[in-house]
N, C-alpha and C positions, 0 to 999 in steps of 0.2 A: 274438396278438402284443402284446408290451409297448409302452408309449409310446415308450421309448428305441429299440426295434427298428424301429418304424414310422418314427420320425424318421430313423434311419440309412438305411432303404430309400429315403426321399425324397432323401437326399443322393446315394445310389448311382445314382439315376435321372438325375441331372444330368450332362450331357456335360462333359468336360474339353477345353477348346478349344485350349490351347497346350502346347508342349513343356515350358516352364518349370513350368507348373502340374502336368503329369503327373509330373515329377520330384518336385515338392513333395508331391503326394498319396502317391506310392509310398514316399517317404522317411518321411513321417509314419506311414504304416500299418505299415511295418517297425519303426520306432522304438517304436510304441505297442502293437503286437500280434504282433511278430515275435520269433523266437529264432534266434540264431546258434549254429552248432555245427560240429563237425568230422566229416566223413563218411569214406567209403572213400578210401584213398590220401591221407589228410590234407587232403582238399578241404574248403573252407569251405562250409557249407550255410546257407540261410535258409528258415525255416518260419514262415508266418503262421497264427495260430489265430483262429478266428471262429465265431460261432453262425449267421452269415448266409451261406448258400451263394452268394448273389448277389455276394459280395465277390470270388469267384474270377473272374467275368466281367470285372470292372473291372481287377483285377491282371493277368490274362492278356492283356487287350487292350493294356495299356501295354507289357508285356514283349514280346509278339509284334510290336507295331508298331515298337518301337525296337531290339529285339535279335534279332528273327526266330526266337524260341524259344517253346515252349509250357510253361506251368506244369502242375503235377500237383495234383489235389485228391483227398482221401480223408477219410472219416468216421472220427474217432479214438475218440470217447467221447460219453457223455451228460453234460451239466453237472449235477452233483449238486444244485445249488441251484435252477436254473431248469427242470431236466428237459428242456432243449432239446438237440438234437444239436450236436456240436462238430466243426468241420472243420479240416483242416490243408492249407494251400496251400504247396507246395514249389517254390521257384524252380529253374530249371535250373542244375546245379552248374557247367557249363562256362562260364557267364557271370556267376556269382554275384559273384566278386571285382570284375569290371568294374562291375556294378550298384552294389555297395556304395561304390565310389570315386565313381561318377557322382552318387550320391545324398548324398554328404557324410557317409556313415556310417562310412567308414574313410578316414583321412587320414594323411599323412606327419607323423611327429613330428620333434623337433629333431635326432634321429639319423638322419633320412631313412628310418625304418622305418614300415611301415604299422601303425596301431593303430585301435581303435574310438574314435570321437569321441562322447562322452556327451551333448553338447549339440546344438543345431540349427545346422548350418553356415550362415553368413551368405549365401552365394551361392544357397542353396536357397530362401530367403525374401527375395530382394532387392527384389521388387516387391510392391505391395499385393495383386495378384491371387494371387501365390504364397503370401503370408502367409495369405490367406483360405483357399486350397486346402489349405495345411498343416493349418490348424485343422480343415478337413473330414476330412482323413485321420485325425487323432487322434480326432475325434469318432466316426468309423466304427470305429476300432480299439480304443478303450479307454473310451469314455464309458458311464456307468451313471446311472440315475436312479430315485428312489423315487416318481416321479409316476405316478399311476394315473388314467386318465380313466374315471369311472364312468358306467354307464347308470342315471341317477337314476329311481327308481320309488317314491320316498317310503319306501323300506325301507333302513335303515342310512344311514351318512354317512361321508365321507372327511375326516378332520380333520388328516391329516398335512401337514407343511409341504412346501415345494418344495426339491428338492435335485438338483443335477447335478454329477457329479464325473468326473475323469479319472485313471486309475491309470498310474504310470510306474515304470520300473526304476531310473532315475537321478535324483538331485536336481537335477543341472545341467540335464537335459532339462526337468524340471518347471518350474524357474525361467525357462528360456528360453520355455517355453510361456506362462507367466504374462505375460511381456513381450509376446508376440504378441497375447494377448487385450487387454492394456492399450493396445496400438496402436489398437485399435478401441473404446476407451473402455469396456472390460468388465473391471472389477477382479475378480480372483480371489484366493483364499487357498490356502496350502499347509499340509498337515499330514502327519505320518508315521504310517502305520498298518501294523503288522506289518512294520516296517523298510522299507516301500515308500512313496515320496512320492505323495501324493494331492492334486491340484489340485481345489478345489471351489468351487461358486457356489450360494448359498442364496436370494438375493433373486429374487423372482418376475419382476420386470421385466428383470433381468440375464440370467435364463435365457431369456426371450423374445428378448432381443437376440442371445444366442448362437445360438439356433435360427434366427433370421432371417439371421444372418451366414453360417451354413453352408448356407442354402437350404432348410431344413425349414419351409416356410411353412404347410403344413397342420397341422404340429405346433404352431406358434405359435397358430393359430386354435383348435385343440383345447384348448390350455392356457388361452387367454384365456376361452374358454367355460366351462371348468372353474372358473376363478377367479371368474367372474361368478356362477355357480351357488352356489359356496361362500359368497361374500359375501352373496348373497341369503338363503341358509339361515341364516347366522350372524346376520344382521339380524333375521330372523323369530324365531330362537331367543331373541335378546336381548329382543325385544318380548314374547314369550310369557313368558319368565322374569320380566320386570318386571310383567306383568299378574298372573301367579300370586302374586308377592310381595305386590302391592297387595291382591289378593283375600284372601290369608292374613291380612294385617294387618287388613283390614276385618272378617273373620270373627272373629278373636281379640278385636278391640275390641268387636264386637257381643255376643259371649258374656259378656265382662266387664260390659258395661252391663246386659244382661238379668239377670245374677246380682245386680247391685246393686239393680235395680228390685225383684226378688223379695224381697230382704232387707228393703227398706223396706216393701213391700206386706204382708209377713207379720208384721212387728213393730210398725210405727206407722201403716201405711196410707198410700196415696198422697195422700189428702186432707190429710195433714199438711204436704205440700210447698206451695210457692208455686204459683199458677196456671200460671206459665210452665213450671216444672219438671214439674208433674203432667201438663200437656198433652204435653210432650216424652216423658215416660214412656209415656203411652198410645200415642203415635205409634210409638215404638220397639217396644213390645209387639205392635203390629199389623203392623210391618214389620221383623222380626228380621234379615233378610239384606240390607237396603238400605244404601247408602252415605250418608255425611254430606250429600252434595249432594242426594240424594233426600229425606232427612229435612228438609233446609232448605226444599225446595219444598213439602213437606206441612205445614210449620209455619204457624200461622195469621197470622203477621205477617212483615214484612221482616227477614231476619237472614242473616248470612254463615255460611259453613262453620265459620269459627273461632268464631263465636258459638255455633253448635250444639255444637261440640266442647267449648267452655268449660262449657256447661250440663250436658253429659253427664259431664264430669269432676267437676262439683259434685255430681251425683247419686251418683257413685262415692264421693266423700269422705263424704257423708252416710251411705251404707251402711257404709263402713269404721268410722265413728264409732259407729254402732249396734252393730256387732259387737264393737268394743273395750269399749263400755259393758257389753254382755252378759257379756263375759269377766271384767270387774271384778266384776260382781254375783255371778258363780259362785264367787268366792273367799269370800263372806260367808254 
C-alpha cells in the first residue's frame, strides 16, 4: 500500500463525533471524489469513486444514521496507473436530492432554482472542527503523493522531493479549499493540469502539518523518519564526495611532483638542488601517495604545509625550466 493510501486509512479509522462534522466529511468526499448524474426517471444520482474499499463503511454509516438508507458498492475497474481495484459507492436515489441540499452541494439560485454550487458552502465549514473534517474528506477523496517510504538496505536511494496534491473539478472549489488550509496556517498553491485545478503542497514541514491536521499521525512519523534518513545519507554523500575530491587533488598533485623530480633526476641530478629541495624530493619519492601534511611531518625541520607546497612548486618550476631549455637546444 502506498504512503498516501496508508495515510488515508489512518484518517478513515478516526471516528466522526458530531452531526456537523459528518455533514462536512460527506460533502467534501462527494465534492472531491463524487460524480453527479441523471439516472432512470431523470432522478439525480451520486457516485463516489475510490481505490479504498474501506471508504464505503464510512459513507454508509453516515447515510444510514442520518437518512435510514443503505448505499451500494461495486468494483468497477482496475486503475491503469496504480494497478489497484477501483470501487463505486452509489447513494440511494430516493434521498440523493435531500443529501445534496443538506450538504450544500445544491443550492437555490437567484431565480429560486436548484443548481450545483461549485464552492464550499459556508454553513458546512462554520466551525473549526468542521473545517478540519472537511479537509479530511478531501484528503480521503482526492489526495495523491509522490512520497515513498523506503526500506533502506544500502541499495539504491530515494532522491525525489516531497509532494502532496489535491485534484478538483472546479476552480472555485479549489480556491475555497486553499482558504481552508490557510485557516490552519498551511499555505498551498494552485495550478491547472489538463484543464483541472490542482492544489499542491511541496514543502516537507507543511506536508507534515497537513498530515497531522487530518489525524494521520503514523504517516507524520514515517515521513519524519524518511526525511531524517535522507538528510543523513545526503550528509554522508557530501562528505564522501569532498573526501574523493581531495584525494583526487592529492593524487594529481603527487603525480605532477614525481614527474618533475624524475626530470631533474635524469637531466641534472638531485644533487644539483639545494639541500632543502633535495631532501624534500627524496621524501616524496619514498612517499608517493602521502598528503602535504604527512610530508611536513617527515621533513627534517619545522615547516608548515604551505611551506612544503611552496618548495614542491619550486621543484616543478625547475623541472619546467629544464624541459624548456632542452626544447630550445633541440632547435640548434
